[in-house]
N, C-alpha and C positions, 0 to 999 in steps of 0.2 A: 269623770276621766271617758276616755276613750279606749276600744276598743279595737282593733280591724287585723281578723282571720281573714290568713288568704288561703285559697281552699284552689282543690282541682275538682274534677267532676270523676274519675276515676279511682280515687285516693281514699284506702280503707282508713289512716289514720284519722284525714278530715272531718270522718264525720263522726271519729272517736271524740278530737275534738271540737267540732258544733257540741255533740250533748256536753261534754264538759263548759264550754259557754254559755249555755242556758242554763243550766246549774246554777253556774255564778252571775249571770244575769238575775235570778232569781234572787239572791241573797245580798249583791251587791245594791244597794241603792244609786241612780241615776246615773247605769254603768249605760252605755250609748256604742253598741257591738255593731261593727259594718261587717257582712263577709264578702270580700272579693275573689270571682273565680278566675284564676294569670292565664287563663283562654281568654276572660271577654276581656279581662282588664289587664291589656299588658302593659301600658305604659304605665301605671299605677305600680305593677308588678316590679319594672324598670328601674321605678325611681325609688320604689325601695330595696331595690338590689335582692328581691328575691332569689332563692334558689333552690331550695326545695320547698314542698308543702304536708303537712301545712305548716302555716309562720301567722306567728302570734306580736302583734305589734301593740302596745301598751302605752298611754300617754298618759302623767298624769299632774297633774301644780306640782309636783315632787320630783320631777323627772320622768323617764320613760323608760321603758322594756323589754327585751325582741326576745324569741327565744321559737326554734323550728324543734317538730315533732308535738303530738297529740300528750298535754300536761294533763296533770291528775288534777282534782277539782284542790284538794292542797297545793298540789304547788300553784295554780293559777290563781288562787285564795293570797297565796303568800307574794305572789307579784304584783299581785293587784295593791297593797297594803304597801307594796314598796315606795311605792309611784303617787299614792295618795297624801294630803297633806295631814 
């Protein structure tokens, strides 16, 4: 399963999202996490149609999930479960 976290440097909710993603990564075996700063990775952000930060994009065997904002750990774990096989 792959999680991409789109962030920006001066985004307070991005800090909270990073912490939550780190917690989930400890709990979910095999979770591959990539963080992309939208200013440094403009092409990827435009291709993914990122309009706000933080935005999470999760891709799994059973589909994909996308949400803007900083999730709680429970919200993120539910999203991960929804796309896993």
